[in-house]
ZAKEVEX-977595 format. One record per residue (C-alpha): residue number from 1; residue in three letters; z, y negated, x negated. Coordinates in steps of 0.2 Angstrom, whole numbers, padded with zeros to 4 digits. Each point is the difference from the previous one (the first is absolute). Layout:
<recs>
+-----+--------+-------+-------+-------+
! num ! residu !    up ! north !  east !
+-----+--------+-------+-------+-------+
! NUM !    ala !     Z !     Y !     X !
...
+-----+--------+-------+-------+-------+
</recs>
This chain:
<recs>
+-----+--------+-------+-------+-------+
! num ! residu !    up ! north !  east !
+-----+--------+-------+-------+-------+
!   1 !    met !  0004 !  0021 !  0010 !
!   2 !    gly !  0000 !  0012 !  0015 !
!   3 !    asn !  0016 !  0002 !  0010 !
!   4 !    asp !  0011 !  0012 ! -0008 !
!   5 !    arg !  0017 !  0011 !  0005 !
!   6 !    thr !  0008 !  0011 ! -0011 !
!   7 !    val !  0007 !  0018 !  0008 !
!   8 !    asn !  0009 !  0007 ! -0013 !
!   9 !    arg ! -0008 ! -0005 ! -0016 !
!  10 !    arg !  0005 ! -0002 ! -0018 !
!  11 !    ser ! -0001 ! -0015 ! -0009 !
!  12 !    val ! -0015 ! -0001 ! -0012 !
!  13 !    leu !  0000 !  0001 ! -0019 !
!  14 !    gln !  0008 ! -0018 ! -0004 !
!  15 !    arg ! -0011 ! -0011 ! -0011 !
!  16 !    ser !  0010 !  0005 ! -0018 !
!  17 !    val ! -0012 !  0001 ! -0013 !
!  18 !    ala ! -0016 ! -0009 ! -0004 !
!  19 !    leu ! -0017 !  0009 !  0001 !
!  20 !    val ! -0007 !  0006 ! -0016 !
!  21 !    gly ! -0017 ! -0011 ! -0002 !
!  22 !    ser ! -0006 ! -0009 !  0013 !
!  23 !    ala ! -0004 !  0011 !  0014 !
!  24 !    ser ! -0019 ! -0011 !  0001 !
!  25 !    val ! -0005 !  0010 ! -0016 !
!  26 !    ile ! -0008 !  0015 !  0003 !
!  27 !    gly ! -0003 !  0008 ! -0017 !
!  28 !    leu !  0005 !  0016 ! -0003 !
!  29 !    ala !  0000 !  0000 ! -0017 !
!  30 !    gly !  0014 !  0014 !  0000 !
!  31 !    cys !  0000 !  0009 !  0014 !
!  32 !    leu ! -0009 !  0017 ! -0008 !
!  33 !    gly !  0016 !  0001 ! -0013 !
!  34 !    gly !  0004 ! -0007 ! -0015 !
!  35 !    asn !  0010 !  0007 ! -0015 !
!  36 !    gly !  0018 ! -0002 !  0006 !
!  37 !    gly !  0013 !  0014 !  0005 !
!  38 !    asp !  0006 !  0008 ! -0014 !
!  39 !    val ! -0005 !  0022 !  0005 !
!  40 !    asp ! -0010 !  0012 ! -0005 !
!  41 !    pro ! -0015 !  0007 !  0010 !
!  42 !    asp !  0005 !  0015 ! -0004 !
!  43 !    asp !  0017 !  0002 !  0007 !
!  44 !    tyr ! -0005 ! -0007 !  0016 !
!  45 !    pro !  0006 ! -0001 !  0013 !
!  46 !    asn !  0018 ! -0001 ! -0008 !
!  47 !    gly !  0014 !  0007 !  0017 !
!  48 !    glu ! -0003 ! -0008 !  0015 !
!  49 !    val ! -0012 ! -0012 !  0005 !
!  50 !    glu !  0006 ! -0014 !  0014 !
!  51 !    met ! -0013 ! -0002 !  0013 !
!  52 !    ile !  0004 ! -0016 !  0009 !
!  53 !    val ! -0003 ! -0006 !  0015 !
!  54 !    pro !  0001 ! -0017 !  0004 !
!  55 !    phe !  0001 !  0003 !  0019 !
!  56 !    ser !  0013 !  0011 !  0012 !
!  57 !    thr ! -0002 !  0019 !  0004 !
!  58 !    gly ! -0013 !  0007 !  0010 !
!  59 !    gly ! -0013 ! -0013 !  0001 !
!  60 !    gly ! -0016 !  0003 ! -0009 !
!  61 !    phe !  0002 ! -0004 ! -0018 !
!  62 !    asp !  0016 !  0012 !  0003 !
!  63 !    glu ! -0010 !  0013 !  0006 !
!  64 !    tyr ! -0014 ! -0001 ! -0012 !
!  65 !    thr !  0013 ! -0001 ! -0015 !
!  66 !    arg !  0008 !  0015 !  0005 !
!  67 !    leu ! -0016 !  0011 !  0005 !
!  68 !    ser ! -0004 ! -0003 ! -0018 !
!  69 !    glu !  0015 !  0003 ! -0009 !
!  70 !    pro ! -0001 !  0020 ! -0002 !
!  71 !    tyr ! -0019 ! -0003 ! -0007 !
!  72 !    trp !  0006 ! -0014 ! -0012 !
!  73 !    glu !  0013 !  0013 ! -0005 !
!  74 !    glu ! -0013 !  0015 ! -0003 !
!  75 !    glu ! -0014 ! -0013 ! -0009 !
!  76 !    leu !  0014 ! -0007 ! -0012 !
!  77 !    gly !  0016 !  0009 !  0000 !
!  78 !    gly !  0016 ! -0006 !  0001 !
!  79 !    asp !  0011 ! -0007 !  0015 !
!  80 !    phe ! -0008 ! -0012 !  0012 !
!  81 !    val !  0013 ! -0006 !  0011 !
!  82 !    thr ! -0004 ! -0013 !  0014 !
!  83 !    arg !  0008 ! -0015 !  0002 !
!  84 !    asn !  0002 ! -0014 !  0014 !
!  85 !    ile !  0005 ! -0018 ! -0003 !
!  86 !    glu ! -0005 ! -0011 !  0013 !
!  87 !    gly !  0002 ! -0017 !  0000 !
!  88 !    gly ! -0013 ! -0017 ! -0001 !
!  89 !    gly ! -0013 !  0007 !  0007 !
!  90 !    gly !  0000 !  0013 ! -0014 !
!  91 !    ala !  0004 ! -0013 ! -0014 !
!  92 !    thr !  0017 !  0008 ! -0002 !
!  93 !    gly ! -0009 !  0017 ! -0006 !
!  94 !    ile ! -0014 ! -0006 ! -0010 !
!  95 !    thr !  0011 ! -0012 ! -0008 !
!  96 !    gln !  0011 !  0015 ! -0006 !
!  97 !    val ! -0017 !  0009 ! -0005 !
!  98 !    tyr ! -0004 ! -0017 ! -0007 !
!  99 !    asn !  0015 !  0000 ! -0011 !
! 100 !    ala !  0001 !  0018 ! -0006 !
! 101 !    glu ! -0004 !  0006 ! -0017 !
! 102 !    pro ! -0018 !  0003 ! -0003 !
! 103 !    asn !  0001 !  0019 ! -0004 !
! 104 !    gly ! -0010 !  0010 !  0015 !
! 105 !    gln !  0017 !  0004 !  0008 !
! 106 !    thr !  0001 ! -0011 !  0014 !
! 107 !    phe ! -0014 ! -0007 !  0010 !
! 108 !    ser ! -0004 ! -0005 !  0021 !
! 109 !    ile ! -0013 !  0000 !  0013 !
! 110 !    tyr ! -0004 ! -0018 !  0007 !
! 111 !    asp ! -0016 ! -0007 !  0008 !
! 112 !    ser ! -0009 ! -0016 ! -0006 !
! 113 !    phe !  0002 ! -0011 !  0016 !
! 114 !    gln !  0018 !  0000 ! -0001 !
! 115 !    gly !  0002 !  0002 ! -0017 !
! 116 !    thr ! -0012 ! -0017 ! -0004 !
! 117 !    ser !  0007 ! -0010 !  0015 !
! 118 !    gln !  0017 !  0002 ! -0006 !
! 119 !    met ! -0005 ! -0007 ! -0014 !
! 120 !    ile ! -0008 ! -0015 !  0009 !
! 121 !    gly !  0010 ! -0001 !  0015 !
! 122 !    arg !  0018 ! -0004 ! -0010 !
! 123 !    asp !  0007 !  0001 ! -0019 !
! 124 !    val !  0003 !  0021 ! -0007 !
! 125 !    pro !  0006 !  0006 ! -0014 !
! 126 !    phe ! -0015 !  0013 ! -0004 !
! 127 !    asp ! -0019 ! -0005 ! -0003 !
! 128 !    ile ! -0012 !  0013 !  0009 !
! 129 !    thr ! -0014 ! -0004 ! -0012 !
! 130 !    glu !  0012 !  0005 ! -0015 !
! 131 !    met !  0004 !  0016 !  0003 !
! 132 !    ser ! -0008 !  0018 ! -0002 !
! 133 !    tyr ! -0011 !  0006 !  0011 !
! 134 !    ile ! -0003 !  0022 !  0004 !
! 135 !    gly ! -0011 !  0001 !  0017 !
! 136 !    ser ! -0001 ! -0003 !  0016 !
! 137 !    ile !  0004 !  0013 !  0012 !
! 138 !    thr ! -0005 ! -0006 !  0016 !
! 139 !    asn ! -0012 ! -0015 !  0010 !
! 140 !    thr !  0003 ! -0003 !  0018 !
! 141 !    pro ! -0001 ! -0015 !  0012 !
! 142 !    gly !  0010 ! -0007 !  0008 !
! 143 !    ala !  0003 !  0002 !  0021 !
! 144 !    phe !  0011 ! -0008 !  0014 !
! 145 !    val !  0011 !  0010 !  0011 !
! 146 !    val !  0002 ! -0006 !  0019 !
! 147 !    thr !  0012 !  0007 !  0011 !
! 148 !    glu ! -0004 !  0003 !  0019 !
! 149 !    asp !  0011 ! -0017 !  0003 !
! 150 !    ala ! -0011 ! -0011 ! -0008 !
! 151 !    asp ! -0014 !  0005 !  0013 !
! 152 !    ile ! -0016 ! -0008 ! -0012 !
! 153 !    asp ! -0014 !  0002 !  0008 !
! 154 !    asp ! -0014 ! -0003 ! -0013 !
! 155 !    trp !  0000 ! -0010 ! -0017 !
! 156 !    asp ! -0003 ! -0018 !  0010 !
! 157 !    asp !  0016 !  0006 !  0010 !
! 158 !    phe !  0008 !  0003 ! -0017 !
! 159 !    ile ! -0004 ! -0015 ! -0006 !
! 160 !    asn !  0002 ! -0012 !  0016 !
! 161 !    arg !  0018 !  0006 !  0002 !
! 162 !    ile !  0005 !  0004 ! -0019 !
! 163 !    asp !  0015 ! -0012 !  0006 !
! 164 !    glu !  0009 !  0011 !  0015 !
! 165 !    phe !  0002 !  0013 ! -0015 !
! 166 !    asn !  0013 !  0007 ! -0012 !
! 167 !    phe ! -0008 !  0007 ! -0017 !
! 168 !    ala !  0010 !  0009 ! -0010 !
! 169 !    thr !  0003 ! -0001 ! -0019 !
! 170 !    gln !  0009 !  0011 ! -0014 !
! 171 !    gly !  0009 ! -0015 ! -0002 !
! 172 !    gln ! -0002 ! -0018 ! -0004 !
! 173 !    gly ! -0015 ! -0002 ! -0014 !
! 174 !    ser ! -0006 !  0017 !  0001 !
! 175 !    tyr ! -0017 !  0009 !  0005 !
! 176 !    gly !  0000 ! -0001 !  0018 !
! 177 !    his !  0005 ! -0017 ! -0001 !
! 178 !    thr ! -0009 ! -0010 ! -0014 !
! 179 !    ala ! -0016 !  0010 !  0008 !
! 180 !    val !  0001 ! -0006 !  0016 !
! 181 !    gly !  0001 ! -0018 ! -0007 !
! 182 !    ile ! -0015 ! -0001 ! -0011 !
! 183 !    leu ! -0008 !  0011 !  0016 !
! 184 !    ser !  0002 ! -0020 !  0008 !
! 185 !    leu ! -0011 ! -0006 ! -0013 !
! 186 !    tyr ! -0014 !  0009 !  0001 !
! 187 !    ile ! -0001 ! -0001 !  0022 !
! 188 !    asp ! -0002 ! -0016 !  0005 !
! 189 !    glu !  0009 !  0005 !  0016 !
! 190 !    ile !  0016 !  0003 ! -0007 !
! 191 !    asp !  0012 ! -0013 ! -0002 !
! 192 !    gly !  0012 !  0006 ! -0015 !
! 193 !    thr !  0014 ! -0010 !  0009 !
! 194 !    asp ! -0001 !  0008 !  0017 !
! 195 !    ile !  0004 !  0019 ! -0007 !
! 196 !    asn !  0018 !  0007 !  0006 !
! 197 !    tyr !  0006 !  0010 ! -0013 !
! 198 !    val !  0014 !  0012 ! -0001 !
! 199 !    his !  0007 !  0007 ! -0018 !
! 200 !    phe !  0007 !  0018 ! -0003 !
! 201 !    asn !  0006 !  0008 ! -0015 !
! 202 !    gly ! -0015 !  0013 ! -0003 !
! 203 !    thr ! -0012 !  0011 !  0009 !
! 204 !    gly !  0014 !  0011 !  0007 !
! 205 !    glu !  0008 ! -0015 !  0009 !
! 206 !    val ! -0016 ! -0007 !  0006 !
! 207 !    ile ! -0003 !  0016 !  0010 !
! 208 !    ala !  0016 ! -0001 !  0007 !
! 209 !    gly ! -0004 ! -0018 !  0005 !
! 210 !    leu ! -0016 !  0004 !  0007 !
! 211 !    glu !  0009 !  0013 !  0010 !
! 212 !    arg !  0014 ! -0011 !  0008 !
! 213 !    gly ! -0012 ! -0015 !  0003 !
! 214 !    glu !  0004 ! -0010 ! -0012 !
! 215 !    ala ! -0019 ! -0004 ! -0005 !
! 216 !    asn ! -0014 !  0005 !  0007 !
! 217 !    val ! -0015 !  0000 ! -0017 !
! 218 !    phe !  0002 !  0006 ! -0016 !
! 219 !    tyr ! -0013 ! -0004 ! -0013 !
! 220 !    ile !  0002 !  0014 ! -0014 !
! 221 !    ser ! -0008 !  0001 ! -0015 !
! 222 !    thr ! -0009 !  0018 !  0000 !
! 223 !    ile ! -0006 !  0009 !  0015 !
! 224 !    thr !  0009 !  0017 ! -0006 !
! 225 !    ser !  0015 ! -0008 !  0002 !
! 226 !    gly ! -0006 ! -0008 !  0017 !
! 227 !    val ! -0004 !  0017 !  0006 !
! 228 !    thr !  0020 !  0006 ! -0004 !
! 229 !    val !  0007 ! -0017 !  0009 !
! 230 !    val ! -0011 !  0006 !  0016 !
! 231 !    lys !  0005 !  0018 ! -0002 !
! 232 !    ser !  0018 ! -0006 !  0001 !
! 233 !    leu ! -0002 ! -0008 !  0016 !
! 234 !    glu ! -0003 !  0003 !  0018 !
! 235 !    asn ! -0006 ! -0016 !  0004 !
! 236 !    ala ! -0012 ! -0008 ! -0014 !
! 237 !    ser ! -0016 !  0004 ! -0006 !
! 238 !    leu ! -0014 ! -0008 ! -0012 !
! 239 !    phe ! -0009 ! -0014 !  0004 !
! 240 !    thr ! -0011 ! -0007 ! -0016 !
! 241 !    val ! -0002 !  0008 ! -0013 !
! 242 !    phe ! -0008 ! -0012 ! -0015 !
! 243 !    glu ! -0013 !  0010 ! -0007 !
! 244 !    thr ! -0016 !  0009 !  0007 !
! 245 !    glu !  0002 !  0018 !  0008 !
! 246 !    asp ! -0011 !  0010 ! -0012 !
! 247 !    glu !  0014 ! -0003 ! -0014 !
! 248 !    ile !  0015 !  0004 !  0011 !
! 249 !    gly ! -0004 !  0006 !  0017 !
! 250 !    gly !  0000 !  0020 ! -0007 !
! 251 !    phe !  0017 ! -0001 ! -0004 !
! 252 !    leu !  0004 ! -0007 !  0015 !
! 253 !    glu ! -0007 !  0012 !  0009 !
! 254 !    glu !  0008 !  0013 ! -0010 !
! 255 !    glu !  0014 ! -0007 !  0004 !
! 256 !    gly ! -0002 ! -0002 !  0020 !
! 257 !    val !  0003 ! -0019 !  0000 !
! 258 !    glu ! -0014 ! -0010 !  0009 !
! 259 !    thr ! -0004 ! -0021 ! -0003 !
! 260 !    asp ! -0006 ! -0012 !  0009 !
! 261 !    tyr ! -0009 ! -0011 ! -0014 !
! 262 !    tyr ! -0005 !  0001 ! -0018 !
! 263 !    ser ! -0002 ! -0017 ! -0006 !
! 264 !    pro ! -0021 !  0001 ! -0002 !
! 265 !    glu !  0000 !  0001 !  0018 !
! 266 !    leu !  0009 ! -0015 !  0005 !
! 267 !    asp ! -0016 ! -0011 ! -0004 !
! 268 !    val !  0017 ! -0013 ! -0006 !
! 269 !    glu ! -0005 ! -0013 ! -0013 !
! 270 !    asn !  0008 !  0004 ! -0018 !
! 271 !    ile !  0010 !  0017 !  0007 !
! 272 !    glu ! -0010 !  0008 ! -0013 !
! 273 !    glu !  0008 ! -0011 ! -0012 !
! 274 !    phe !  0017 !  0002 !  0005 !
! 275 !    asn ! -0001 !  0016 ! -0001 !
! 276 !    glu ! -0006 ! -0001 ! -0017 !
! 277 !    ser !  0013 ! -0011 ! -0005 !
! 278 !    ala !  0016 !  0012 !  0008 !
! 279 !    tyr ! -0007 !  0016 ! -0005 !
! 280 !    asp !  0013 !  0012 ! -0006 !
! 281 !    arg ! -0003 !  0009 ! -0017 !
! 282 !    arg !  0016 !  0009 ! -0007 !
! 283 !    phe !  0001 !  0006 ! -0019 !
! 284 !    phe !  0010 !  0006 ! -0011 !
! 285 !    leu !  0007 ! -0012 ! -0015 !
! 286 !    gly !  0011 !  0000 ! -0014 !
! 287 !    pro !  0010 ! -0016 ! -0009 !
! 288 !    pro ! -0011 ! -0010 ! -0014 !
! 289 !    asp ! -0003 !  0004 ! -0015 !
! 290 !    val ! -0002 !  0024 !  0003 !
! 291 !    pro ! -0006 !  0006 ! -0017 !
! 292 !    glu ! -0020 !  0006 !  0003 !
! 293 !    glu !  0005 !  0016 ! -0005 !
! 294 !    ile !  0014 !  0000 !  0015 !
! 295 !    leu ! -0012 ! -0006 !  0012 !
! 296 !    lys ! -0013 !  0012 ! -0004 !
! 297 !    ile !  0011 !  0015 !  0003 !
! 298 !    gln !  0005 ! -0010 !  0019 !
! 299 !    arg ! -0018 ! -0005 !  0002 !
! 300 !    asp ! -0007 !  0019 ! -0002 !
! 301 !    gly !  0014 !  0009 !  0011 !
! 302 !    phe ! -0004 ! -0013 !  0014 !
! 303 !    gln ! -0019 !  0002 !  0000 !
! 304 !    ser !  0006 !  0020 ! -0002 !
! 305 !    phe !  0009 !  0001 !  0016 !
! 306 !    ile ! -0007 ! -0014 !  0011 !
! 307 !    asn ! -0019 !  0011 ! -0001 !
! 308 !    asp !  0010 !  0016 !  0001 !
! 309 !    asp ! -0005 !  0007 !  0019 !
! 310 !    gly !  0018 !  0008 !  0001 !
! 311 !    phe !  0008 ! -0017 ! -0001 !
! 312 !    gln ! -0014 ! -0009 !  0011 !
! 313 !    glu !  0001 !  0013 !  0015 !
! 314 !    glu !  0019 ! -0003 ! -0003 !
! 315 !    met !  0000 ! -0017 !  0001 !
! 316 !    arg ! -0013 !  0001 !  0017 !
! 317 !    asn !  0012 !  0012 !  0009 !
! 318 !    ser !  0014 ! -0010 ! -0005 !
! 319 !    gly ! -0008 ! -0015 !  0007 !
! 320 !    arg ! -0002 ! -0010 ! -0015 !
! 321 !    pro ! -0017 !  0004 ! -0004 !
! 322 !    ile ! -0009 ! -0003 ! -0018 !
! 323 !    ile ! -0012 ! -0015 !  0003 !
! 324 !    asn ! -0013 ! -0007 ! -0013 !
! 325 !    pro !  0014 !  0002 ! -0013 !
! 326 !    gly ! -0005 ! -0010 ! -0018 !
! 327 !    gly !  0006 !  0000 ! -0020 !
! 328 !    pro !  0008 ! -0015 ! -0007 !
! 329 !    asp ! -0014 ! -0010 !  0000 !
! 330 !    ala ! -0003 !  0000 !  0019 !
! 331 !    val !  0018 ! -0006 !  0000 !
! 332 !    lys ! -0005 ! -0013 ! -0012 !
! 333 !    glu ! -0013 ! -0006 !  0010 !
! 334 !    tyr !  0011 !  0002 !  0018 !
! 335 !    val !  0012 ! -0012 ! -0008 !
! 336 !    asn ! -0011 ! -0011 ! -0008 !
! 337 !    asn ! -0011 ! -0003 !  0018 !
! 338 !    ala !  0015 ! -0001 !  0009 !
! 339 !    phe !  0007 ! -0016 ! -0009 !
! 340 !    glu ! -0018 ! -0006 !  0000 !
! 341 !    thr !  0002 !  0000 !  0020 !
! 342 !    leu !  0017 ! -0005 !  0001 !
! 343 !    asp !  0005 ! -0015 ! -0012 !
! 344 !    gln ! -0008 ! -0011 !  0009 !
! 345 !    asp !  0007 ! -0016 !  0008 !
! 346 !    asp !  0004 !  0005 !  0018 !
! 347 !    his !  0002 !  0021 ! -0004 !
! 348 !    arg !  0013 ! -0008 ! -0013 !
! 349 !    glu !  0010 ! -0012 !  0015 !
! 350 !    ile ! -0003 !  0015 !  0013 !
! 351 !    leu !  0009 !  0011 ! -0015 !
! 352 !    glu !  0012 ! -0014 ! -0007 !
! 353 !    ser !  0007 ! -0004 !  0018 !
! 354 !    tyr !  0002 !  0019 !  0005 !
! 355 !    met !  0010 !  0004 ! -0014 !
! 356 !    asn !  0011 ! -0012 ! -0004 !
+-----+--------+-------+-------+-------+
</recs>
């Protein structure tokens, strides 16, 4: 669906290993830890702890992980190291975490939309419902970033001229690609076949492409990253934030970035339903069957620094605020709800078409 052209895009993860269990099954029996992993909790962490970011450096996932790194070390001890493993819209890195020893020495950051959409849209060698949840670090709405040459007057103008724009994505099957396709299911005026995509390799290349004029619209998964993109460009602004002003307006005001619309102001049928389906909820998770004793250490450490005023201030000053964090039960709910929304015939058709 849509019209695609690629600019320096890496090949996506090959469909090589069958999905563990059906993507439509959302039972989470093992996700909060099991009995696997030959490790003594008294010795945890034992040496280096690898925190895998399944995306490129410089993006929101990368920065949230790296900024939290010293706080993990302070709370748990050990040597925490962040590593970026790109590919397959996050699937390559998450697969490495999924297959890691369940001893707490390897975990990652991911989000519910991309985790579930990857499983629904293609055969991937991981099952996010089986993994061990630690906690959610932030939950933020998505937003459209547009450049000046798009010359958009208002939402109706945007919808009526949607075939005139070039939509930047971080790669085929990435959030900026699939979420726009999902939008076409909720807004009757949008024909998904009219959307022109320009695929880049990561957010950094998207910014360069917007600057060069190769694309002029970018749907980004978090408002925090949207602010970073706008500040990186002289010719771009936030167009629409898919959330109420009460939830995010204070952050935008602090950052000195304005937006023309919040989704409730648009009075567009199904716009709130779209927002809920594509909401970005980022969390830390490890491989399946991490022992409960190890998970408790990780979760307690996470809850300690996530509620620390100094950590929250540092994150806010870095443009990566902590918004609506939560524990493992919240992560379970996010994944459960994402499957309930995305695992429908029309959504599945979009995801399969865009990812393969």
